N, C-alpha and C positions, 0 to 999 in steps of 0.2 A: 503494499500499499501505501502511496506517495505522499511525503508531509509537506503540512502547506507553508508555503516561504512562509517570514515573518513578517512581511505589507499584508500579506492576507489574513493576517491571525489581528496583528493591532492595527492596522489601518480602521479599522470602525470605532473602535474607540478614541484614535485623534477624531476624528472627526466629528464624533458624537459629542465630543470635548467644546471641538471648537465651534460648531450651530450652538449650545447648548447656550456660549458663550454672546455668540450673538442674539441670542432674546433678552439680554439684559438693557439695563441702558446704556446706551452711547446707540448703541444701534437698531434698538427697538424693532427687533424681528420678534414681536413676544409669538405668535403663533406655529414658531417652528419649533416652541416648548412643549407643544402636544404631541410631536412626533420623533424629535434630536433620540432621544435614547433608545429608539427602537434598534437602529442596527447594532448598538454595542451590547445590548440585552440578548438580541439573537447571536452576534459572535460569543459572547461566553460560554456556548451552550456546550458541552461535551470538553471543555480546556480543566486542564489540570489547577491546582488551586495555584504555583508558580504564577502562571499562565493567568490565570486571572490575576493575580497583584500586582504584574507589570500590564496589563489589556487597562487597571483601575488607576496604574501610573498615571500611563499614558493619555487617559482620559483627565482626570485630573490635570493636570500640568496648563495645557492650553484654555483649558474653563476658567481654571483659578489665574491664571495670565490674564487672561479677559476681562475677566469680571474688576477684578484688580489693580489695574490699570492707575489706579489713579493714586497710587501710592508713588510712584515713583516722581510726580510731582509735588509731595508735601518732601519726601527725602532732600530733591532736590533744591529746587528751591526755598523752603524753610528749613533744610538743613545742611545747606550748603555744598553737598557731596555732589561729586560732577553728573553728567547727565547716564552715561556709559555705565558707571557703577549704581549708579540708580538702577538703571534696569536690571542690574545684576540682582542687584537685590530684592526684587518684583518675583523674578525667577527664583533663587533662592526660597520666596515665599512660597512662590509659586507650588515646587518640590518641596515643601514642609508639609502642605494641605493636603496630597494630593496623593502622601502617605497613608490619609483614614479613608480616600476612595481607594487604596490597594489593598490596605487593612483588610477593610468590608468583606472583600471578596474573597479571602481566602480560603472560608470556609465551605469547605465544599458543597455545605449543603445549599449556603447562597447563591453558587454556581451554576448550580442545575436543578435552580429551583422550578422553575420550566418548562415545558418540552416547547420545540421552536417556532411551532405554528400560532402560538400563546400568544406570542412576544409581540402580533403590531395589537392585541386585545388591552393593553394592560391603559 
């Protein structure tokens, strides 16, 4: 049996995280919130806990980076930190926050909680 490439395994997670970030203010594409997690949930089906942790991390990074964009402004303008390091600070914060989405998915019962077709009816 041929193994899936990491791109096919983790791309739905990155896509879902980016779409979820677009549902929040600044972009205001709130209708996207109704279906943005469906690719992520479908991709979780049959994953090992280790793969699910990585997928949760990769979903959390674009989501938290996209919704915590305002922090770089505070760090840069009020804290006096240069622009690029302030963006790196927000990236580190996003990595830290995405640990929560990754950790939640390490439980095998969480990963296989729905059969594949039911993910679109949530």
